[in-house]
FIDRENDO-59821 format. One record per atom (N, C-alpha, C): residue in one letter; x, y, z. Coordinates in steps of 0.1 Angstrom, whole numbers, padded with zeros to 4 digits, always signed. Example, Ala and Ser with C-alpha at 12.3 -4.5 7.8 and 13.67 -1.06 7.14 Angstrom:
% residues 2
A+0132-0057+0078 A+0123-0045+0078 A+0132-0033+0078 S+0128-0022+0071 S+0137-0011+0071 S+0129+0000+0079 
***
This chain:
% residues 77
M-0107-0064-0088 M-0093-0059-0091 M-0094-0043-0090 S-0083-0037-0090 S-0083-0022-0086 S-0072-0016-0096 N-0076-0003-0100 N-0065+0002-0108 N-0056+0012-0098 L-0043+0009-0100 L-0032+0017-0094 L-0030+0030-0098 I-0028+0039-0089 I-0025+0052-0090 I-0010+0055-0086 V+0000+0057-0093 V+0013+0062-0087 V+0016+0075-0085 F+0020+0078-0072 F+0023+0093-0069 F+0038+0092-0069 K+0043+0101-0076 K+0058+0104-0076 K+0061+0117-0070 N+0073+0116-0061 N+0077+0128-0054 N+0094+0127-0054 R+0098+0137-0059 R+0115+0138-0060 R+0119+0134-0045 D+0114+0137-0034 D+0120+0138-0020 D+0119+0122-0015 F+0105+0117-0017 F+0105+0103-0014 F+0102+0092-0025 G+0102+0094-0035 G+0098+0085-0045 G+0086+0082-0051 E+0083+0068-0050 E+0070+0065-0056 E+0062+0057-0046 V+0048+0059-0046 V+0040+0051-0037 V+0027+0048-0044 R+0024+0035-0046 R+0012+0031-0053 R-0001+0032-0046 T-0009+0036-0049 T-0026+0038-0041 T-0034+0032-0050 I-0045+0029-0042 I-0059+0023-0050 I-0069+0031-0044 K-0081+0031-0049 K-0092+0034-0043 K-0102+0023-0041 K-0106+0019-0028 K-0114+0009-0023 K-0122+0014-0014 N-0135+0011-0018 N-0147+0015-0011 N-0146+0031-0010 E-0141+0039-0020 E-0143+0053-0019 E-0132+0058-0010 E-0123+0050-0006 E-0112+0052+0003 E-0098+0050-0003 V-0088+0060-0002 V-0076+0059-0007 V-0068+0050+0003 R-0063+0039-0004 R-0053+0029+0002 R-0040+0029-0004 F-0030+0029+0005 F-0016+0029+0001 F-0010+0015+0002 I-0002+0011-0007 I+0006-0003-0008 I+0016-0003+0001 L+0013-0012+0012 L+0021-0012+0023 L+0038-0013+0021 N+0040-0022+0011 N+0055-0024+0007 N+0061-0010+0003 D+0053+0000-0004 D+0060+0012-0009 D+0060+0020+0002 V+0051+0021+0012 V+0053+0029+0024 V+0064+0025+0032 C+0067+0012+0034 C+0079+0009+0043 C+0091+0011+0033 A+0091+0011+0020 A+0102+0014+0013 A+0105+0030+0016 I+0096+0040+0014 I+0097+0052+0017 I+0103+0055+0031 L+0098+0049+0042 L+0103+0051+0054 L+0116+0043+0058 E+0121+0036+0048 E+0133+0027+0050 E+0129+0016+0063 I+0118+0009+0062 I+0114-0001+0071 I+0116-0014+0063 A+0125-0022+0068 A+0129-0033+0061 A+0119-0046+0059 N+0111-0046+0070 N+0102-0058+0073 N+0087-0053+0070 A+0083-0052+0060 A+0068-0048+0059 A+0059-0058+0066 R+0061-0072+0066 R+0055-0080+0072 R+0053-0080+0089 D+0064-0075+0094 D+0063-0071+0110 D+0055-0058+0110 T+0056-0048+0102 T+0050-0037+0101 T+0034-0040+0102 K+0030-0049+0094 K+0017-0052+0091 K+0010-0058+0104 S+0019-0065+0111 S+0014-0073+0121 S+0010-0064+0135 R+0019-0051+0133 R+0016-0041+0144 R+0005-0031+0142 L-0001-0031+0131 L-0011-0022+0127 L-0024-0027+0129 D-0034-0019+0134 D-0049-0022+0138 D-0054-0029+0126 K-0061-0041+0127 K-0068-0050+0118 K-0076-0040+0109 G-0082-0032+0114 G-0092-0022+0105 G-0086-0011+0097 D-0073-0010+0097 D-0066-0001+0090 D-0057-0010+0079 V-0058-0023+0078 V-0050-0032+0067 V-0060-0040+0062 G-0057-0042+0049 G-0065-0051+0040 G-0059-0055+0027 T-0062-0063+0020 T-0057-0067+0007 T-0064-0065-0004 T-0059-0064-0018 T-0066-0063-0029 T-0057-0070-0040 N-0064-0070-0048 N-0057-0079-0060 N-0054-0067-0072 V-0043-0068-0078 V-0038-0058-0088 V-0031-0068-0099 I-0033-0062-0109 I-0026-0066-0121 I-0012-0062-0123 D-0002-0070-0125 D+0013-0065-0125 D+0015-0063-0140 S+0028-0058-0142 S+0031-0054-0156 S+0031-0064-0166 L+0030-0077-0161 L+0029-0089-0169 L+0015-0095-0171 G+0006-0087-0165 G-0009-0093-0167 G-0011-0103-0156 R-0003-0106-0148 R-0009-0115-0136 R-0014-0108-0124 T-0024-0114-0118 T-0031-0111-0106 T-0021-0114-0095 Q-0020-0102-0087 Q-0011-0102-0075 Q-0020-0098-0064 K-0018-0104-0054 K-0025-0099-0040 K-0015-0090-0033 M-0019-0077-0028 M-0012-0068-0024 M-0018-0065-0010 T-0009-0061+0001 T-0015-0054+0013 T-0014-0041+0011 V-0027-0034+0016 V-0029-0019+0017 V-0034-0016+0028 I-0029-0004+0033 I-0032+0004+0044 I-0040+0015+0041 N-0048+0021+0053 N-0056+0033+0047 N-0046+0044+0056 E-0051+0059+0055 E-0044+0069+0059 E-0044+0069+0076 Y-0052+0062+0081 Y-0051+0062+0095 Y-0039+0054+0100 A-0037+0043+0095 A-0025+0036+0097 A-0011+0045+0098 L-0013+0055+0088 L+0000+0062+0086 L+0003+0073+0098 K-0010+0077+0105 K-0009+0087+0115 K-0007+0079+0128 K-0006+0068+0131 K-0003+0061+0143 K+0011+0059+0145 
***
C-alpha cells in the first residue's frame, strides 16, 4: 500500500499521486477528470503497458482500493 499525496491547483483542481519504485505515479481517474476525458478505462487501453500500473490505496473509510496509476511518460504521449 502506498501513501497518497494530493496536489491542488486552482486552475485544474486536484490530482492524487503516489511514489512507486522511487517514481511518481498519477492516479489515472484524476488525470482524466482534469483533462475532461469521460472514460478512463478507454484511455488506459490506449496507453503503453509499461506506463500503466495498479496500486493499493486506503480510502477514507479505511478500505483497501485498487487504483490505476500512470507515469509521467504516459502524460507526454
